[in-house]
C-alpha positions in Angstrom: 5.8 -18.6 -3.1 8.4 -16.1 -1.9 9.0 -14.1 -5.0 12.8 -13.5 -5.0 14.6 -15.1 -7.9 18.0 -14.6 -6.4 17.3 -16.9 -3.5 19.0 -20.3 -4.1 17.0 -23.5 -3.7 19.3 -25.0 -1.0 19.2 -24.2 2.7 21.8 -21.7 3.9 24.8 -23.0 5.7 25.1 -21.8 9.2 27.8 -19.2 9.5 30.0 -18.2 12.4 29.2 -14.5 11.5 25.8 -14.9 13.1 25.3 -14.5 16.8 24.5 -17.4 19.2 21.6 -16.6 21.5 20.9 -18.7 24.6 17.7 -17.9 26.6 17.7 -19.8 29.9 14.6 -20.0 32.2 13.6 -16.4 31.5 10.6 -15.2 33.5 9.3 -11.6 33.5 6.5 -9.6 35.1 5.4 -6.0 35.1 4.5 -4.0 38.3 1.0 -2.7 37.7 -0.6 -0.6 40.4 1.3 -2.5 43.1 0.6 -5.9 41.7 2.7 -8.3 39.6 1.4 -9.0 36.1 3.3 -12.1 34.9 4.2 -12.0 31.2 6.8 -14.7 30.6 7.1 -18.0 32.4 10.5 -19.9 32.3 11.2 -19.5 28.6 14.2 -21.4 27.3 15.5 -21.9 23.8 18.5 -21.2 21.6 19.2 -19.4 18.3 22.2 -20.9 16.6 24.6 -18.8 14.6 23.1 -18.0 11.2 19.7 -19.4 12.1 16.3 -17.7 11.4 13.9 -18.4 14.3 10.3 -17.1 14.4 8.1 -16.7 17.5 4.3 -17.1 17.3 1.7 -16.7 20.0 -1.6 -15.1 20.9 -1.8 -11.3 21.0 -0.6 -9.9 24.3 1.2 -13.0 25.4 4.6 -11.4 25.8 6.3 -11.8 22.4 7.4 -8.2 22.1 8.5 -8.2 25.8 10.8 -11.2 25.0 12.4 -9.3 22.1 13.0 -6.3 24.3 14.8 -8.5 26.7 16.9 -10.1 23.9 17.7 -6.6 22.5 18.9 -5.5 26.0 16.2 -2.7 26.2 14.9 -4.3 29.5 16.3 -6.8 31.9 14.5 -10.1 32.8 13.2 -10.5 36.3 14.5 -14.0 36.4 16.7 -16.2 34.2 19.6 -15.4 31.9 20.0 -14.3 28.3 23.4 -15.0 26.8 24.7 -13.6 23.4 27.8 -15.5 22.3 28.1 -16.8 25.8 28.1 -13.4 27.5 25.2 -12.0 29.5 23.0 -9.4 27.8 23.2 -6.3 29.9 22.1 -3.6 27.5 21.7 -2.7 23.8 24.6 -3.6 21.4 25.2 -2.6 17.8 25.9 -6.3 17.1 22.3 -7.1 18.2 19.8 -4.6 16.5 16.1 -4.4 17.0 13.8 -3.5 14.1 10.3 -2.4 15.0 6.9 -2.6 13.4 7.0 1.1 12.6 10.0 2.3 10.6 10.5 5.2 13.1 12.5 7.3 10.6 13.3 10.9 11.5 11.2 13.0 9.2 13.7 15.9 9.0 16.5 13.6 7.9 17.0 12.2 4.3 17.0 8.5 3.7 20.8 8.5 3.6 21.1 10.4 6.9 18.5 8.1 8.6 20.5 5.1 7.5 23.8 6.7 8.6 22.5 7.5 12.1 24.0 4.5 13.8 27.5 5.1 12.4 27.2 8.8 13.2 26.3 8.2 16.9 29.2 5.7 17.2 31.6 8.2 15.7 32.3 6.0 12.7 30.6 7.9 9.8 33.7 9.7 8.5 35.5 6.5 7.9 32.5 4.4 6.8 30.4 6.6 4.5 30.7 4.0 1.8 28.9 1.5 4.0 25.8 3.6 3.9 25.7 3.5 0.1 26.4 -0.2 0.1 23.3 -1.0 2.3 21.1 1.3 0.3 22.0 -0.6 -2.8 21.4 -3.9 -0.9 17.8 -2.9 0.0 17.1 -1.3 -3.4 17.0 2.3 -2.3 20.1 3.7 -3.9 18.0 6.0 -6.0 16.2 7.5 -3.0 19.1 8.5 -0.8 18.1 12.2 -0.9 14.4 11.5 -0.4 12.6 12.2 2.9 10.5 9.7 4.8 7.2 11.3 3.7 8.2 10.6 0.1 8.5 6.9 0.6 5.9 4.1 0.4 5.4 1.9 3.4 7.5 -0.8 2.0 10.3 1.6 1.1 10.2 3.1 4.6 10.6 -0.4 6.1 13.5 -1.1 3.7 15.1 2.1 5.0 14.6 0.9 8.6 16.3 -2.4 7.7 19.2 -0.6 6.0 19.6 1.5 9.1 20.0 -1.7 11.1 22.3 -3.4 8.5 24.7 -0.5 8.2 26.0 -1.5 11.7 26.8 -5.0 10.4 24.8 -6.7 13.1 25.3 -10.3 13.9 21.7 -10.6 15.0 18.5 -8.9 13.9 15.7 -8.8 16.5 12.5 -8.3 14.4 9.3 -7.2 16.1 6.6 -7.6 13.4 8.6 -5.4 10.9 6.1 -6.2 8.1 2.9 -6.0 10.2 1.5 -2.7 8.9 2.2 -3.3 5.2 -0.5 -4.2 2.7 -0.7 -7.8 1.7 1.1 -7.5 -1.7 3.9 -5.3 -0.2 4.2 -7.7 2.7 4.7 -10.7 0.4 7.4 -8.8 -1.5 9.1 -7.7 1.7 9.1 -11.2 3.0 11.2 -12.2 0.0 13.5 -9.3 0.5 14.0 -10.0 4.2 14.8 -13.6 3.4 17.2 -12.6 0.7 19.0 -10.1 3.0 19.3 -12.8 5.6 20.8 -15.3 3.2 23.3 -12.8 1.8 24.4 -11.2 5.1 24.5 -14.4 7.2 23.2 -12.7 10.4 21.1 -14.6 13.0 17.4 -13.5 13.1 14.7 -13.7 15.7 11.3 -12.7 14.4 8.0 -12.1 16.2 5.0 -12.3 13.9 1.3 -12.9 14.1 1.3 -14.3 10.6 1.6 -18.1 10.6 2.4 -18.3 6.9 5.1 -15.7 7.2 6.8 -17.7 10.0 6.6 -20.9 8.0 7.9 -19.3 4.8 10.9 -17.6 6.4 12.1 -19.4 9.4 14.3 -22.5 9.9 12.5 -23.1 13.3 9.3 -21.8 14.8 8.6 -21.3 18.6 4.9 -21.4 19.5 4.0 -19.7 22.8 0.9 -20.0 25.0 -1.2 -17.2 26.2 0.1 -14.9 29.0 2.1 -15.7 30.9 3.8 -17.1 27.9 5.2 -20.6 28.0 6.7 -22.6 25.1 4.0 -24.9 23.7 6.1 -26.4 20.9 9.2 -25.9 18.7 8.7 -26.8 15.0 11.7 -27.4 12.7 11.0 -26.2 9.1 13.2 -28.5 7.1 12.2 -27.2 3.7 14.3 -25.7 0.9 13.9 -22.1 -0.3 12.0 -20.6 -2.1 9.0 -22.1 -0.3 5.5 -22.4 -1.7 2.4 -21.5 0.4 0.6 -24.6 -1.0 3.4 -27.0 0.0 1.6 -29.9 1.8 4.2 -30.0 4.5 3.7 -26.3 5.3 -0.1 -26.6 5.1 0.0 -29.4 7.7 2.3 -27.4 9.9 0.0 -24.4 9.6 -2.9 -26.5 10.9 -0.7 -27.8 13.7 0.2 -24.2 14.8 -3.5 -23.2 14.6 -4.3 -26.2 16.9 -1.5 -25.2 19.3 -3.0 -21.7 19.4 -6.5 -23.0 20.1 -7.8 -22.2 16.6 -7.7 -25.6 14.9 -11.5 -25.9 14.6 -11.8 -22.6 12.7 -10.0 -24.0 9.6 
């Protein structure tokens, strides 16, 4: 069960605050020693405003590459990615990527790390209160003067989420943001991430290797093949929150995902 009491039992209504994402026939390859290494093969799917979509697939299949394309950090070799109907041509503060490592600056306090996006955009003088707001939102208001080395892994990842949320993004692009946490902290952070999504109404695209995490958090799960990644299946998770790990529907979906990933016989 996702342990956040504040999460209502009903599904969230889709909001026009969240960003619409349209990935159309996207293929990508890397140039490696004069040869092409194909990574993505004609990937097409949509994320609707306010939706939480998770992407699963074998290690090295191209999941993180796909997120970098969505975030505008790289450009696809073929195909188109549209954000609210406009081509993605680079990074945008409305579409923020959160990485597996918190990547906090060790010489800056938590407050100053969170404020970095506003500072670089020249907005900090008029929006200082927003930094305090997001620190309260992620439960770090008492640690604003702390430095990264004084934080636990879960607290550091909360600070990284706050640094993204301070920009009021309409989409969070999440590259295994909980992947390096211990199991208990990860369960707690899953609940916190879900609560943040439901309160803030942004769209979310999550890459994870954790099947249960995808099924507990997402409204829809995209399952990719090995490299070059193709879409094997799309699974709609039509279950209310909070979800239980022993829910028979989720257990059956977990088995289906394992079979899609070629691991069905191991469970």
